[in-house]
C-alpha positions in Angstrom: 0.0 0.0 0.0 1.3 3.4 -0.9 2.5 5.5 2.0 1.5 9.1 2.8 4.2 11.8 2.4 4.8 15.4 3.4 4.5 18.2 0.9 6.3 21.5 1.7 5.1 24.4 -0.4 6.5 27.9 -0.9 4.1 30.5 -2.2 4.2 34.2 -3.0 3.0 36.5 -0.1 4.6 39.8 -1.1 4.0 41.7 -4.3 7.0 42.3 -6.4 7.2 43.7 -10.0 7.7 40.7 -12.2 5.2 38.3 -10.5 1.5 38.5 -11.4 0.1 38.9 -7.8 1.0 37.4 -4.4 -1.9 35.4 -3.0 -0.1 32.9 -0.9 0.7 32.6 2.8 4.5 31.8 2.4 5.5 28.4 3.8 3.1 25.6 4.2 3.2 21.9 5.1 0.7 19.3 3.9 0.2 15.6 4.4 -0.6 13.9 1.1 -2.6 10.7 1.0 -1.9 8.8 -2.3 -5.0 6.7 -2.0 -7.6 9.5 -1.6 -5.4 12.2 -3.4 -6.2 14.6 -0.6 -3.9 17.0 1.2 -4.3 17.9 4.8 -2.6 21.2 5.9 -0.5 20.6 8.9 1.3 23.9 9.4 2.0 27.3 7.8 3.8 30.6 8.4 3.8 33.9 6.7 7.1 35.0 8.3 9.1 34.2 5.1 8.9 36.8 2.3 8.3 35.1 -1.1 9.8 31.7 -0.5 10.1 30.9 -4.2 12.5 28.0 -3.6 12.9 25.5 -0.8 15.1 22.6 0.1 14.0 20.1 2.7 16.1 17.4 4.5 15.0 13.8 3.6 13.4 13.3 7.0 11.3 16.5 6.6 12.8 18.0 9.8 14.5 21.1 8.4 13.5 23.5 5.6 15.6 26.1 3.9 13.6 28.8 2.2 14.9 31.5 -0.2 13.3 35.0 -0.1 13.0 36.5 -3.6 12.1 40.1 -3.5 13.1 42.2 -6.5 13.4 45.4 -4.5 16.0 44.0 -2.2 19.7 44.3 -3.2 20.4 41.2 -1.2 18.1 38.2 -0.7 18.0 35.9 2.4 17.8 32.3 3.3 15.7 31.2 6.3 16.0 28.0 8.3 12.9 26.3 9.9 12.3 23.2 11.9 9.1 21.2 11.4 7.8 19.4 14.4 5.7 16.4 13.3 4.1 15.7 16.7 2.7 19.2 17.2 2.4 20.1 13.5 4.3 23.4 13.9 7.0 25.3 12.1 9.8 26.8 14.3 12.0 29.6 13.0 15.7 28.9 13.5 17.7 31.7 11.8 18.2 33.7 8.7 21.4 34.6 6.7 22.1 37.0 3.9 22.4 35.3 0.5 25.2 37.7 -0.7 23.2 38.5 -3.9 19.9 39.7 -5.2 16.9 37.7 -6.4 17.9 34.6 -4.5 16.5 32.0 -6.9 17.6 28.4 -5.9 19.2 26.3 -3.2 20.4 22.7 -2.7 21.4 20.7 0.3 24.5 18.6 -0.3 24.1 14.9 -0.3 26.0 14.6 3.0 23.6 17.2 4.6 26.6 19.3 5.6 26.1 22.4 3.4 23.5 24.5 1.6 24.4 25.9 -1.9 22.6 29.0 -2.9 22.2 30.6 -6.4 21.4 34.3 -6.8 19.9 35.4 -10.1 21.1 38.9 -9.6 19.7 42.2 -11.0 20.8 45.8 -11.3 23.8 47.1 -9.4 24.7 47.4 -5.8 24.9 45.0 -2.9 27.4 42.1 -2.7 26.2 40.7 -6.1 27.5 37.2 -5.7 26.2 34.4 -8.0 26.9 31.5 -5.6 27.2 31.2 -1.9 27.9 28.3 0.5 26.6 27.8 4.0 27.3 25.2 6.6 24.3 23.4 8.1 24.7 23.2 11.9 23.7 20.2 14.0 20.5 22.0 15.2 19.6 22.9 11.6 20.7 26.5 11.7 22.6 28.2 8.9 26.2 29.3 9.4 27.4 32.6 8.1 28.4 32.3 4.4 31.6 30.2 4.1 32.4 31.1 0.5 31.0 32.8 -2.6 31.7 33.3 -6.3 30.6 35.9 -8.8 30.0 35.3 -12.5 30.9 37.7 -15.4 29.6 38.1 -18.9 26.3 38.3 -20.8 24.4 36.7 -23.7 22.8 37.9 -26.9 19.3 38.5 -25.5 19.5 42.2 -24.6 16.4 42.1 -22.4 17.1 38.9 -20.4 20.9 38.4 -20.7 22.3 41.9 -20.0 24.4 40.4 -17.2 25.0 37.0 -15.4 21.9 35.4 -13.9 22.7 32.3 -11.9 19.4 30.4 -11.8 20.1 27.1 -10.1 22.9 25.1 -8.4 23.1 21.3 -8.6 25.5 19.0 -6.7 27.4 16.6 -9.0 29.4 13.5 -7.9 32.9 14.2 -6.7 32.1 17.2 -4.5 31.3 19.4 -7.5 28.6 22.0 -7.9 27.1 22.9 -11.3 25.5 26.4 -11.7 23.2 27.1 -14.6 23.6 30.7 -15.6 20.7 32.0 -17.7 22.5 35.3 -18.4 25.7 33.9 -19.9 24.4 30.7 -21.4 26.9 28.8 -19.4 27.1 25.8 -17.0 29.8 26.7 -14.5 31.4 23.9 -12.4 33.0 24.4 -8.9 34.8 22.1 -6.6 33.5 22.4 -3.1 35.8 21.4 -0.2 34.8 19.9 3.1 35.1 23.4 4.7 33.0 25.0 2.0 35.7 26.7 -0.1 34.9 27.1 -3.8 37.3 26.6 -6.7 36.1 27.2 -10.2 36.8 24.1 -12.4 35.4 25.2 -15.7 32.5 26.2 -17.8 30.5 24.8 -20.7 28.7 27.0 -23.2 25.2 26.1 -24.4 23.8 27.7 -27.7 23.7 31.5 -27.6 20.4 32.8 -26.2 19.3 29.4 -24.8 19.1 30.6 -21.2 19.9 27.5 -19.0 17.6 27.5 -15.9 17.3 24.2 -14.0 19.2 20.9 -14.1 18.3 17.3 -13.5 21.0 14.7 -12.7 20.8 11.2 -14.1 21.0 8.5 -11.4 24.7 7.8 -10.6 25.6 10.9 -12.5 26.4 9.8 -16.1 24.4 12.6 -17.6 22.9 16.0 -16.7 19.8 17.4 -18.4 19.2 21.2 -18.6 16.0 23.0 -19.3 16.6 26.2 -21.2 14.1 29.0 -20.4 14.7 31.4 -23.3 14.7 29.1 -26.4 12.4 26.4 -24.9 14.7 23.4 -25.3 16.1 20.5 -23.2 19.7 19.7 -23.4 21.4 16.4 -22.6 25.1 16.4 -21.6 27.5 13.6 -20.7 29.6 14.1 -17.6 32.9 12.4 -16.8 34.6 11.7 -13.5 36.3 15.1 -13.4 33.0 16.9 -14.0 33.7 17.7 -17.7 30.6 18.1 -19.8 30.0 17.2 -23.4 26.8 17.9 -25.4 24.8 14.8 -26.4 21.5 16.2 -27.6 19.1 19.1 -27.7 15.3 18.7 -28.1 12.4 21.2 -28.2 10.3 21.5 -25.1 7.3 22.7 -27.0 5.6 21.8 -30.3 6.8 23.4 -33.5 5.3 26.9 -34.0 4.8 27.6 -30.3 5.6 31.2 -29.4 5.7 33.2 -26.1 6.9 30.3 -23.9 9.4 30.2 -21.1 10.5 26.9 -19.7 10.7 26.5 -15.9 11.6 23.4 -14.0 12.9 19.9 -14.9 12.6 16.6 -13.0 13.8 13.1 -13.7 12.0 9.8 -12.8 13.7 7.7 -10.1 14.9 5.2 -12.7 16.3 7.9 -15.0 14.1 6.9 -18.0 11.9 10.0 -18.2 12.2 13.7 -17.9 9.4 16.2 -17.2 9.7 19.9 -18.0 7.4 22.9 -17.3 6.3 25.2 -20.1 5.0 28.6 -19.0 3.0 30.1 -21.9 2.2 26.8 -23.6 1.0 25.8 -20.1 2.1 22.2 -20.5 4.4 19.5 -19.1 6.7 18.0 -21.7 7.7 14.3 -21.3 11.0 13.1 -22.8 12.4 9.6 -22.8 16.1 9.2 -22.0 18.3 6.6 -23.9 20.3 5.1 -21.0 23.2 4.2 -23.2 23.7 7.4 -25.2 21.8 10.0 -23.2 19.9 11.0 -26.3 16.3 12.3 -25.8 13.0 11.6 -27.5 10.0 13.9 -27.0 7.0 11.7 -26.0 4.1 14.1 -25.4 2.8 17.4 -23.9 0.3 17.3 -21.1 -1.8 20.3 -20.1 -0.5 21.5 -16.8 -3.8 21.6 -15.0 -3.7 25.3 -14.5 -1.6 28.2 -15.7 2.1 29.0 -15.5 3.7 25.8 -14.3 6.5 27.2 -12.2 7.8 24.1 -10.4 7.4 20.3 -10.7 7.9 17.6 -8.0 7.8 13.9 -8.2 6.4 12.0 -5.3 8.9 9.8 -3.3 7.3 6.7 -4.9 7.6 8.2 -8.4 3.9 7.4 -8.9 2.7 11.0 -8.9 3.9 14.4 -10.2 2.8 17.6 -8.6 2.7 20.8 -10.6 2.8 24.2 -9.0 0.6 26.4 -11.3 1.6 29.8 -10.1 -1.1 31.9 -11.8 -3.9 29.4 -11.2 -3.5 29.2 -7.4 -3.4 25.4 -7.7 -1.1 22.5 -7.4 -2.3 19.9 -9.9 -1.8 16.2 -9.2 -0.8 13.8 -12.0 -0.6 10.1 -12.0 2.5 8.7 -13.7 2.8 5.5 -15.6 6.2 4.1 -14.6 6.5 2.0 -17.7 5.6 4.5 -20.4 6.3 7.8 -18.5 2.8 9.1 -19.5 1.1 11.6 -17.2 -2.6 11.6 -16.6 -4.4 14.4 -14.8 -6.2 12.9 -11.7 -8.5 16.0 -11.5 -7.4 16.4 -7.9 -5.4 19.4 -6.7 -4.4 21.5 -3.8 -5.6 25.0 -3.6 -2.6 27.3 -2.8 -2.3 31.0 -3.7 0.5 31.6 -6.2 2.4 28.3 -5.5 6.1 28.5 -6.5 7.9 25.4 -5.1 7.0 21.9 -3.9 9.3 19.5 -2.0 8.5 16.1 -0.5 9.6 14.1 2.5 8.6 10.9 4.3 5.5 11.3 6.4 
């Protein structure tokens, strides 16, 4: 019998220029029942400004929430503890992110550090693209241990006028991969045990592609990048030193689609299927991965069950996919065929104002 799991949701609760409204509470925790497809709210807090991205420890005890507010010259990251018995969220501490428009974070596999990517905009402030924090034993965030700043720009004058680090992904071998939408680059860093950063290299994707989020193949043979600006998905092989080589690029939307901006990308537990969000086309693209070559095949496009699919999340079992439809105030719930990769809309959903990010943990 399928087991229940926890859903952690970040939603917009503060108006900021480039988002279409802020109708959420901030940070919420739900218990999802995979049999009834119902979600019971366990806890929430409005103390976090615009938690557009979260990371959660596997046991669901600690949550790290970015605050993304365009007017701030420096974003923040907040640490919370979730108490299952009482169903309450406890604030632990907050640290400056060392850059503006704090867009993404990731807990390292050994749970020792938090990696934070800052999209960055305008001038002023510390303007760092990447920052590293230690996770203390009680879940609190240390002061920043290290940081790095990107340089350069891309051909899209409106969106690529400067570096825009959009996500950070841990790779095997104590490496971190930063997708920079502004420079069309994937930048690799070595991360030491004490959090120091050493830039290892960079890989350039096609000009104007705008890399946004990354999915890592199980055991790290390939990485897959969803490109926001040209609506494509790229497959790259990765070697033991973290060097990248382009394998394939496929469109994320049907031919002739205009005014689309890709968002998130997720990979099935077995590595056979990728799922990407299309904002504008308002769909989820499904791609099949060739396990030998890493080449991609587009299988289908599924309506997202709302509008503006900002973030995707697979259930821990891999049987369901949750889609945060930012401008529909709804998280849609899809059933996933593990053999074919096909998504079917269950018709069930979770009503959340401007949902931006979903994470899961064991219930």
